[in-house]
Biotite code that builds the C-alpha atoms (Angstrom):
import biotite.structure as struc

atoms = struc.array([
    struc.Atom([29.769, 73.365, -85.275], chain_id="A", res_id=1, res_name="UNK", atom_name="CA", element="C"),
    struc.Atom([30.649, 69.485, -84.794], chain_id="A", res_id=2, res_name="UNK", atom_name="CA", element="C"),
    struc.Atom([27.388, 67.638, -84.218], chain_id="A", res_id=3, res_name="UNK", atom_name="CA", element="C"),
    struc.Atom([27.425, 65.758, -80.805], chain_id="A", res_id=4, res_name="UNK", atom_name="CA", element="C"),
    struc.Atom([26.549, 62.343, -80.355], chain_id="A", res_id=5, res_name="UNK", atom_name="CA", element="C"),
    struc.Atom([23.210, 61.726, -78.432], chain_id="A", res_id=6, res_name="UNK", atom_name="CA", element="C"),
    struc.Atom([22.412, 58.583, -76.194], chain_id="A", res_id=7, res_name="UNK", atom_name="CA", element="C"),
    struc.Atom([20.060, 57.136, -78.680], chain_id="A", res_id=8, res_name="UNK", atom_name="CA", element="C"),
    struc.Atom([22.800, 57.257, -81.677], chain_id="A", res_id=9, res_name="UNK", atom_name="CA", element="C"),
    struc.Atom([25.947, 56.443, -79.801], chain_id="A", res_id=10, res_name="UNK", atom_name="CA", element="C"),
    struc.Atom([26.961, 52.914, -80.352], chain_id="A", res_id=11, res_name="UNK", atom_name="CA", element="C"),
    struc.Atom([25.729, 50.938, -77.357], chain_id="A", res_id=12, res_name="UNK", atom_name="CA", element="C"),
    struc.Atom([28.240, 48.622, -75.485], chain_id="A", res_id=13, res_name="UNK", atom_name="CA", element="C"),
    struc.Atom([26.987, 44.782, -75.939], chain_id="A", res_id=14, res_name="UNK", atom_name="CA", element="C"),
    struc.Atom([25.667, 42.914, -72.757], chain_id="A", res_id=15, res_name="UNK", atom_name="CA", element="C"),
    struc.Atom([28.004, 40.337, -72.346], chain_id="A", res_id=16, res_name="UNK", atom_name="CA", element="C"),
    struc.Atom([31.134, 43.039, -72.825], chain_id="A", res_id=17, res_name="UNK", atom_name="CA", element="C"),
    struc.Atom([29.680, 44.827, -69.961], chain_id="A", res_id=18, res_name="UNK", atom_name="CA", element="C"),
    struc.Atom([29.100, 41.550, -68.134], chain_id="A", res_id=19, res_name="UNK", atom_name="CA", element="C"),
    struc.Atom([33.119, 40.546, -68.457], chain_id="A", res_id=20, res_name="UNK", atom_name="CA", element="C"),
    struc.Atom([33.890, 43.946, -67.423], chain_id="A", res_id=21, res_name="UNK", atom_name="CA", element="C"),
    struc.Atom([31.715, 43.999, -64.103], chain_id="A", res_id=22, res_name="UNK", atom_name="CA", element="C"),
    struc.Atom([31.288, 40.503, -63.558], chain_id="A", res_id=23, res_name="UNK", atom_name="CA", element="C"),
    struc.Atom([33.744, 37.908, -65.057], chain_id="A", res_id=24, res_name="UNK", atom_name="CA", element="C"),
    struc.Atom([36.917, 39.727, -64.873], chain_id="A", res_id=25, res_name="UNK", atom_name="CA", element="C"),
    struc.Atom([36.718, 40.136, -61.106], chain_id="A", res_id=26, res_name="UNK", atom_name="CA", element="C"),
    struc.Atom([35.819, 36.739, -60.706], chain_id="A", res_id=27, res_name="UNK", atom_name="CA", element="C"),
    struc.Atom([38.532, 35.489, -63.031], chain_id="A", res_id=28, res_name="UNK", atom_name="CA", element="C"),
    struc.Atom([40.981, 37.585, -61.013], chain_id="A", res_id=29, res_name="UNK", atom_name="CA", element="C"),
    struc.Atom([39.821, 36.177, -57.967], chain_id="A", res_id=30, res_name="UNK", atom_name="CA", element="C"),
    struc.Atom([40.009, 32.686, -58.764], chain_id="A", res_id=31, res_name="UNK", atom_name="CA", element="C"),
    struc.Atom([43.720, 32.779, -60.661], chain_id="A", res_id=32, res_name="UNK", atom_name="CA", element="C"),
    struc.Atom([44.950, 35.296, -58.100], chain_id="A", res_id=33, res_name="UNK", atom_name="CA", element="C"),
    struc.Atom([45.686, 37.739, -60.704], chain_id="A", res_id=34, res_name="UNK", atom_name="CA", element="C"),
    struc.Atom([46.041, 41.568, -59.819], chain_id="A", res_id=35, res_name="UNK", atom_name="CA", element="C"),
    struc.Atom([46.966, 42.857, -63.164], chain_id="A", res_id=36, res_name="UNK", atom_name="CA", element="C"),
    struc.Atom([43.388, 43.041, -65.083], chain_id="A", res_id=37, res_name="UNK", atom_name="CA", element="C"),
    struc.Atom([45.173, 42.982, -68.542], chain_id="A", res_id=38, res_name="UNK", atom_name="CA", element="C"),
    struc.Atom([46.308, 39.491, -67.669], chain_id="A", res_id=39, res_name="UNK", atom_name="CA", element="C"),
    struc.Atom([43.224, 37.769, -67.255], chain_id="A", res_id=40, res_name="UNK", atom_name="CA", element="C"),
    struc.Atom([41.678, 35.634, -70.136], chain_id="A", res_id=41, res_name="UNK", atom_name="CA", element="C"),
    struc.Atom([39.575, 37.362, -72.524], chain_id="A", res_id=42, res_name="UNK", atom_name="CA", element="C"),
    struc.Atom([37.831, 36.656, -75.781], chain_id="A", res_id=43, res_name="UNK", atom_name="CA", element="C"),
    struc.Atom([40.062, 37.745, -78.895], chain_id="A", res_id=44, res_name="UNK", atom_name="CA", element="C"),
    struc.Atom([37.778, 36.600, -81.745], chain_id="A", res_id=45, res_name="UNK", atom_name="CA", element="C"),
    struc.Atom([35.274, 34.238, -83.065], chain_id="A", res_id=46, res_name="UNK", atom_name="CA", element="C"),
    struc.Atom([35.884, 32.237, -86.458], chain_id="A", res_id=47, res_name="UNK", atom_name="CA", element="C"),
    struc.Atom([32.594, 31.179, -88.310], chain_id="A", res_id=48, res_name="UNK", atom_name="CA", element="C"),
    struc.Atom([33.580, 28.813, -91.223], chain_id="A", res_id=49, res_name="UNK", atom_name="CA", element="C"),
    struc.Atom([30.862, 27.412, -93.126], chain_id="A", res_id=50, res_name="UNK", atom_name="CA", element="C"),
    struc.Atom([32.037, 24.383, -95.543], chain_id="A", res_id=51, res_name="UNK", atom_name="CA", element="C"),
    struc.Atom([29.973, 23.491, -98.916], chain_id="A", res_id=52, res_name="UNK", atom_name="CA", element="C"),
    struc.Atom([31.548, 21.072, -101.180], chain_id="A", res_id=53, res_name="UNK", atom_name="CA", element="C"),
    struc.Atom([28.939, 21.009, -103.438], chain_id="A", res_id=54, res_name="UNK", atom_name="CA", element="C"),
    struc.Atom([29.707, 24.563, -103.992], chain_id="A", res_id=55, res_name="UNK", atom_name="CA", element="C"),
    struc.Atom([32.286, 23.685, -106.538], chain_id="A", res_id=56, res_name="UNK", atom_name="CA", element="C"),
    struc.Atom([29.641, 22.052, -108.772], chain_id="A", res_id=57, res_name="UNK", atom_name="CA", element="C"),
    struc.Atom([26.799, 24.188, -107.904], chain_id="A", res_id=58, res_name="UNK", atom_name="CA", element="C"),
    struc.Atom([27.407, 28.269, -107.403], chain_id="A", res_id=59, res_name="UNK", atom_name="CA", element="C"),
    struc.Atom([23.641, 28.572, -106.062], chain_id="A", res_id=60, res_name="UNK", atom_name="CA", element="C"),
    struc.Atom([24.813, 26.744, -102.890], chain_id="A", res_id=61, res_name="UNK", atom_name="CA", element="C"),
    struc.Atom([27.948, 28.914, -102.463], chain_id="A", res_id=62, res_name="UNK", atom_name="CA", element="C"),
    struc.Atom([25.746, 32.252, -102.709], chain_id="A", res_id=63, res_name="UNK", atom_name="CA", element="C"),
    struc.Atom([23.143, 30.860, -100.347], chain_id="A", res_id=64, res_name="UNK", atom_name="CA", element="C"),
    struc.Atom([25.835, 29.998, -97.715], chain_id="A", res_id=65, res_name="UNK", atom_name="CA", element="C"),
    struc.Atom([27.553, 33.622, -98.475], chain_id="A", res_id=66, res_name="UNK", atom_name="CA", element="C"),
    struc.Atom([24.175, 35.431, -98.048], chain_id="A", res_id=67, res_name="UNK", atom_name="CA", element="C"),
    struc.Atom([23.023, 33.062, -94.666], chain_id="A", res_id=68, res_name="UNK", atom_name="CA", element="C"),
    struc.Atom([26.232, 33.385, -93.203], chain_id="A", res_id=69, res_name="UNK", atom_name="CA", element="C"),
    struc.Atom([26.313, 37.388, -93.812], chain_id="A", res_id=70, res_name="UNK", atom_name="CA", element="C"),
    struc.Atom([23.022, 37.479, -92.099], chain_id="A", res_id=71, res_name="UNK", atom_name="CA", element="C"),
    struc.Atom([24.373, 35.564, -88.707], chain_id="A", res_id=72, res_name="UNK", atom_name="CA", element="C"),
    struc.Atom([27.394, 37.408, -88.701], chain_id="A", res_id=73, res_name="UNK", atom_name="CA", element="C"),
    struc.Atom([26.360, 40.955, -89.585], chain_id="A", res_id=74, res_name="UNK", atom_name="CA", element="C"),
    struc.Atom([29.449, 41.349, -92.180], chain_id="A", res_id=75, res_name="UNK", atom_name="CA", element="C"),
    struc.Atom([30.366, 39.693, -95.568], chain_id="A", res_id=76, res_name="UNK", atom_name="CA", element="C"),
    struc.Atom([32.095, 36.328, -95.489], chain_id="A", res_id=77, res_name="UNK", atom_name="CA", element="C"),
    struc.Atom([35.050, 35.830, -97.418], chain_id="A", res_id=78, res_name="UNK", atom_name="CA", element="C"),
    struc.Atom([35.313, 32.590, -99.979], chain_id="A", res_id=79, res_name="UNK", atom_name="CA", element="C"),
    struc.Atom([37.444, 29.821, -99.050], chain_id="A", res_id=80, res_name="UNK", atom_name="CA", element="C"),
    struc.Atom([39.307, 27.915, -101.802], chain_id="A", res_id=81, res_name="UNK", atom_name="CA", element="C"),
    struc.Atom([40.494, 24.390, -102.118], chain_id="A", res_id=82, res_name="UNK", atom_name="CA", element="C"),
    struc.Atom([44.444, 24.358, -101.794], chain_id="A", res_id=83, res_name="UNK", atom_name="CA", element="C"),
    struc.Atom([44.695, 21.351, -103.477], chain_id="A", res_id=84, res_name="UNK", atom_name="CA", element="C"),
    struc.Atom([42.940, 19.057, -106.279], chain_id="A", res_id=85, res_name="UNK", atom_name="CA", element="C"),
    struc.Atom([40.770, 16.340, -104.782], chain_id="A", res_id=86, res_name="UNK", atom_name="CA", element="C"),
    struc.Atom([39.794, 13.923, -107.469], chain_id="A", res_id=87, res_name="UNK", atom_name="CA", element="C"),
    struc.Atom([37.463, 11.567, -105.351], chain_id="A", res_id=88, res_name="UNK", atom_name="CA", element="C"),
    struc.Atom([35.312, 14.416, -104.629], chain_id="A", res_id=89, res_name="UNK", atom_name="CA", element="C"),
    struc.Atom([36.049, 16.361, -108.192], chain_id="A", res_id=90, res_name="UNK", atom_name="CA", element="C"),
    struc.Atom([37.505, 19.264, -106.897], chain_id="A", res_id=91, res_name="UNK", atom_name="CA", element="C"),
    struc.Atom([40.335, 21.196, -108.482], chain_id="A", res_id=92, res_name="UNK", atom_name="CA", element="C"),
    struc.Atom([42.857, 23.583, -106.875], chain_id="A", res_id=93, res_name="UNK", atom_name="CA", element="C"),
    struc.Atom([41.054, 27.027, -106.142], chain_id="A", res_id=94, res_name="UNK", atom_name="CA", element="C"),
    struc.Atom([37.617, 25.806, -106.441], chain_id="A", res_id=95, res_name="UNK", atom_name="CA", element="C"),
    struc.Atom([35.480, 27.396, -103.932], chain_id="A", res_id=96, res_name="UNK", atom_name="CA", element="C"),
    struc.Atom([34.375, 25.099, -101.175], chain_id="A", res_id=97, res_name="UNK", atom_name="CA", element="C"),
    struc.Atom([32.869, 27.163, -98.346], chain_id="A", res_id=98, res_name="UNK", atom_name="CA", element="C"),
    struc.Atom([33.130, 30.904, -96.799], chain_id="A", res_id=99, res_name="UNK", atom_name="CA", element="C"),
    struc.Atom([34.272, 32.134, -93.469], chain_id="A", res_id=100, res_name="UNK", atom_name="CA", element="C"),
    struc.Atom([33.823, 35.232, -91.011], chain_id="A", res_id=101, res_name="UNK", atom_name="CA", element="C"),
    struc.Atom([36.394, 36.513, -88.450], chain_id="A", res_id=102, res_name="UNK", atom_name="CA", element="C"),
    struc.Atom([34.215, 38.348, -85.697], chain_id="A", res_id=103, res_name="UNK", atom_name="CA", element="C"),
    struc.Atom([35.998, 41.041, -83.149], chain_id="A", res_id=104, res_name="UNK", atom_name="CA", element="C"),
    struc.Atom([35.052, 43.577, -80.736], chain_id="A", res_id=105, res_name="UNK", atom_name="CA", element="C"),
    struc.Atom([31.522, 44.315, -80.316], chain_id="A", res_id=106, res_name="UNK", atom_name="CA", element="C"),
    struc.Atom([30.274, 41.986, -83.086], chain_id="A", res_id=107, res_name="UNK", atom_name="CA", element="C"),
    struc.Atom([31.921, 39.202, -81.302], chain_id="A", res_id=108, res_name="UNK", atom_name="CA", element="C"),
    struc.Atom([30.138, 39.749, -78.186], chain_id="A", res_id=109, res_name="UNK", atom_name="CA", element="C"),
    struc.Atom([26.805, 40.139, -79.899], chain_id="A", res_id=110, res_name="UNK", atom_name="CA", element="C"),
    struc.Atom([27.368, 37.172, -81.986], chain_id="A", res_id=111, res_name="UNK", atom_name="CA", element="C"),
    struc.Atom([28.130, 35.087, -78.539], chain_id="A", res_id=112, res_name="UNK", atom_name="CA", element="C"),
    struc.Atom([25.210, 36.189, -76.496], chain_id="A", res_id=113, res_name="UNK", atom_name="CA", element="C"),
    struc.Atom([22.669, 35.552, -79.787], chain_id="A", res_id=114, res_name="UNK", atom_name="CA", element="C"),
    struc.Atom([24.599, 32.114, -79.935], chain_id="A", res_id=115, res_name="UNK", atom_name="CA", element="C"),
    struc.Atom([24.463, 31.134, -76.035], chain_id="A", res_id=116, res_name="UNK", atom_name="CA", element="C"),
    struc.Atom([20.868, 33.004, -75.337], chain_id="A", res_id=117, res_name="UNK", atom_name="CA", element="C"),
    struc.Atom([18.910, 32.269, -78.532], chain_id="A", res_id=118, res_name="UNK", atom_name="CA", element="C"),
    struc.Atom([20.508, 29.783, -80.688], chain_id="A", res_id=119, res_name="UNK", atom_name="CA", element="C"),
    struc.Atom([21.734, 26.919, -79.021], chain_id="A", res_id=120, res_name="UNK", atom_name="CA", element="C"),
    struc.Atom([18.372, 26.422, -76.944], chain_id="A", res_id=121, res_name="UNK", atom_name="CA", element="C"),
    struc.Atom([16.792, 25.873, -80.103], chain_id="A", res_id=122, res_name="UNK", atom_name="CA", element="C"),
    struc.Atom([18.803, 22.732, -80.971], chain_id="A", res_id=123, res_name="UNK", atom_name="CA", element="C"),
    struc.Atom([16.426, 19.637, -80.094], chain_id="A", res_id=124, res_name="UNK", atom_name="CA", element="C"),
    struc.Atom([17.775, 17.292, -77.468], chain_id="A", res_id=125, res_name="UNK", atom_name="CA", element="C"),
    struc.Atom([20.668, 19.548, -76.730], chain_id="A", res_id=126, res_name="UNK", atom_name="CA", element="C"),
    struc.Atom([22.721, 18.637, -73.779], chain_id="A", res_id=127, res_name="UNK", atom_name="CA", element="C"),
    struc.Atom([25.331, 20.862, -74.138], chain_id="A", res_id=128, res_name="UNK", atom_name="CA", element="C"),
    struc.Atom([29.250, 20.745, -75.824], chain_id="A", res_id=129, res_name="UNK", atom_name="CA", element="C"),
    struc.Atom([31.948, 18.716, -74.570], chain_id="A", res_id=130, res_name="UNK", atom_name="CA", element="C"),
    struc.Atom([34.597, 20.583, -72.683], chain_id="A", res_id=131, res_name="UNK", atom_name="CA", element="C"),
    struc.Atom([37.184, 18.510, -74.232], chain_id="A", res_id=132, res_name="UNK", atom_name="CA", element="C"),
    struc.Atom([36.983, 20.733, -77.297], chain_id="A", res_id=133, res_name="UNK", atom_name="CA", element="C"),
    struc.Atom([39.265, 23.307, -75.753], chain_id="A", res_id=134, res_name="UNK", atom_name="CA", element="C"),
    struc.Atom([42.580, 23.143, -76.234], chain_id="A", res_id=135, res_name="UNK", atom_name="CA", element="C"),
    struc.Atom([45.816, 23.634, -74.811], chain_id="A", res_id=136, res_name="UNK", atom_name="CA", element="C"),
    struc.Atom([45.727, 26.968, -75.508], chain_id="A", res_id=137, res_name="UNK", atom_name="CA", element="C"),
    struc.Atom([42.420, 27.981, -74.349], chain_id="A", res_id=138, res_name="UNK", atom_name="CA", element="C"),
    struc.Atom([40.497, 28.018, -77.700], chain_id="A", res_id=139, res_name="UNK", atom_name="CA", element="C"),
    struc.Atom([37.133, 26.069, -78.140], chain_id="A", res_id=140, res_name="UNK", atom_name="CA", element="C"),
    struc.Atom([36.072, 24.699, -81.638], chain_id="A", res_id=141, res_name="UNK", atom_name="CA", element="C"),
    struc.Atom([32.521, 23.040, -82.114], chain_id="A", res_id=142, res_name="UNK", atom_name="CA", element="C"),
    struc.Atom([30.281, 22.386, -84.856], chain_id="A", res_id=143, res_name="UNK", atom_name="CA", element="C"),
    struc.Atom([26.623, 23.086, -85.415], chain_id="A", res_id=144, res_name="UNK", atom_name="CA", element="C"),
    struc.Atom([24.955, 20.648, -87.664], chain_id="A", res_id=145, res_name="UNK", atom_name="CA", element="C"),
    struc.Atom([21.977, 23.205, -89.150], chain_id="A", res_id=146, res_name="UNK", atom_name="CA", element="C"),
    struc.Atom([22.659, 26.867, -89.493], chain_id="A", res_id=147, res_name="UNK", atom_name="CA", element="C"),
    struc.Atom([18.781, 27.495, -89.295], chain_id="A", res_id=148, res_name="UNK", atom_name="CA", element="C"),
    struc.Atom([18.891, 27.711, -85.488], chain_id="A", res_id=149, res_name="UNK", atom_name="CA", element="C"),
    struc.Atom([19.558, 31.130, -85.844], chain_id="A", res_id=150, res_name="UNK", atom_name="CA", element="C"),
    struc.Atom([16.240, 32.892, -85.886], chain_id="A", res_id=151, res_name="UNK", atom_name="CA", element="C"),
    struc.Atom([17.576, 35.817, -87.896], chain_id="A", res_id=152, res_name="UNK", atom_name="CA", element="C"),
    struc.Atom([17.425, 33.542, -91.020], chain_id="A", res_id=153, res_name="UNK", atom_name="CA", element="C"),
    struc.Atom([14.008, 33.343, -92.919], chain_id="A", res_id=154, res_name="UNK", atom_name="CA", element="C"),
    struc.Atom([13.150, 29.748, -93.357], chain_id="A", res_id=155, res_name="UNK", atom_name="CA", element="C"),
    struc.Atom([11.406, 29.977, -96.564], chain_id="A", res_id=156, res_name="UNK", atom_name="CA", element="C"),
    struc.Atom([14.623, 31.534, -98.384], chain_id="A", res_id=157, res_name="UNK", atom_name="CA", element="C"),
    struc.Atom([16.713, 28.430, -97.050], chain_id="A", res_id=158, res_name="UNK", atom_name="CA", element="C"),
    struc.Atom([17.138, 25.711, -99.637], chain_id="A", res_id=159, res_name="UNK", atom_name="CA", element="C"),
    struc.Atom([19.911, 23.916, -98.438], chain_id="A", res_id=160, res_name="UNK", atom_name="CA", element="C"),
    struc.Atom([20.660, 23.116, -94.792], chain_id="A", res_id=161, res_name="UNK", atom_name="CA", element="C"),
    struc.Atom([24.413, 23.645, -94.344], chain_id="A", res_id=162, res_name="UNK", atom_name="CA", element="C"),
    struc.Atom([26.479, 22.633, -91.194], chain_id="A", res_id=163, res_name="UNK", atom_name="CA", element="C"),
    struc.Atom([29.015, 25.588, -89.651], chain_id="A", res_id=164, res_name="UNK", atom_name="CA", element="C"),
    struc.Atom([32.290, 25.501, -87.383], chain_id="A", res_id=165, res_name="UNK", atom_name="CA", element="C"),
    struc.Atom([32.643, 27.982, -84.552], chain_id="A", res_id=166, res_name="UNK", atom_name="CA", element="C"),
    struc.Atom([36.039, 28.735, -82.879], chain_id="A", res_id=167, res_name="UNK", atom_name="CA", element="C"),
    struc.Atom([36.078, 30.791, -80.198], chain_id="A", res_id=168, res_name="UNK", atom_name="CA", element="C"),
    struc.Atom([40.111, 32.138, -79.616], chain_id="A", res_id=169, res_name="UNK", atom_name="CA", element="C"),
    struc.Atom([40.587, 33.363, -76.040], chain_id="A", res_id=170, res_name="UNK", atom_name="CA", element="C"),
    struc.Atom([44.026, 34.762, -74.364], chain_id="A", res_id=171, res_name="UNK", atom_name="CA", element="C"),
    struc.Atom([43.985, 31.944, -71.941], chain_id="A", res_id=172, res_name="UNK", atom_name="CA", element="C"),
    struc.Atom([47.341, 30.618, -71.302], chain_id="A", res_id=173, res_name="UNK", atom_name="CA", element="C"),
    struc.Atom([45.793, 27.347, -69.728], chain_id="A", res_id=174, res_name="UNK", atom_name="CA", element="C"),
    struc.Atom([42.808, 25.245, -70.492], chain_id="A", res_id=175, res_name="UNK", atom_name="CA", element="C"),
    struc.Atom([41.389, 25.569, -67.044], chain_id="A", res_id=176, res_name="UNK", atom_name="CA", element="C"),
    struc.Atom([41.550, 29.802, -67.675], chain_id="A", res_id=177, res_name="UNK", atom_name="CA", element="C"),
    struc.Atom([39.538, 29.302, -70.745], chain_id="A", res_id=178, res_name="UNK", atom_name="CA", element="C"),
    struc.Atom([36.843, 26.934, -69.213], chain_id="A", res_id=179, res_name="UNK", atom_name="CA", element="C"),
    struc.Atom([36.443, 29.227, -66.275], chain_id="A", res_id=180, res_name="UNK", atom_name="CA", element="C"),
    struc.Atom([36.018, 32.306, -69.085], chain_id="A", res_id=181, res_name="UNK", atom_name="CA", element="C"),
    struc.Atom([33.530, 30.246, -70.916], chain_id="A", res_id=182, res_name="UNK", atom_name="CA", element="C"),
    struc.Atom([31.531, 29.477, -67.979], chain_id="A", res_id=183, res_name="UNK", atom_name="CA", element="C"),
    struc.Atom([31.441, 32.829, -66.671], chain_id="A", res_id=184, res_name="UNK", atom_name="CA", element="C"),
    struc.Atom([29.458, 33.717, -69.647], chain_id="A", res_id=185, res_name="UNK", atom_name="CA", element="C"),
    struc.Atom([27.210, 30.756, -69.241], chain_id="A", res_id=186, res_name="UNK", atom_name="CA", element="C"),
    struc.Atom([28.521, 28.393, -72.252], chain_id="A", res_id=187, res_name="UNK", atom_name="CA", element="C"),
    struc.Atom([26.372, 25.085, -71.992], chain_id="A", res_id=188, res_name="UNK", atom_name="CA", element="C"),
    struc.Atom([28.954, 22.737, -71.105], chain_id="A", res_id=189, res_name="UNK", atom_name="CA", element="C"),
    struc.Atom([27.696, 18.805, -71.050], chain_id="A", res_id=190, res_name="UNK", atom_name="CA", element="C"),
    struc.Atom([27.592, 17.755, -67.752], chain_id="A", res_id=191, res_name="UNK", atom_name="CA", element="C"),
    struc.Atom([30.434, 15.290, -66.547], chain_id="A", res_id=192, res_name="UNK", atom_name="CA", element="C"),
    struc.Atom([32.993, 16.709, -69.220], chain_id="A", res_id=193, res_name="UNK", atom_name="CA", element="C"),
    struc.Atom([34.610, 19.470, -67.439], chain_id="A", res_id=194, res_name="UNK", atom_name="CA", element="C"),
])
């Protein structure tokens, strides 16, 4: 006999996904006069990239970057390697230079919630990101200078403070649709950049 899932063991729907379905999608349908809910802009994936050029010379930097990015994202990062040699930085083709993670579905919404509600408010003198970071295809890219803003990282184990790039990929056809979608999630945009 098959074991049935109880409510405590069943996977819970992320709060931001429920919010998108109940509040954001109907508002976008009304704003853009789009009755087809499948044509509405939505999030596709979030890509986190942590570049650390010192990793070519010090393997411990790459190990820490992988460990920290794994803790932040909840999945194992892939190592990125140099595509070509750069003699000024003493990097050869194929040397490890960072790591990246692509988040989709539930993990994507959970990360976005932690980013907007917990991590970004911890940045000192934070006034929001520029809305000019949204490209014409509706994707937002921005950088975080210190990865230690995420509370799940134990600060006593962090030896190197690293930056990271975040790219939020949407299905929006235009920049205005992506801006409305991200504003629905209460993404902190700087005043006057919209």
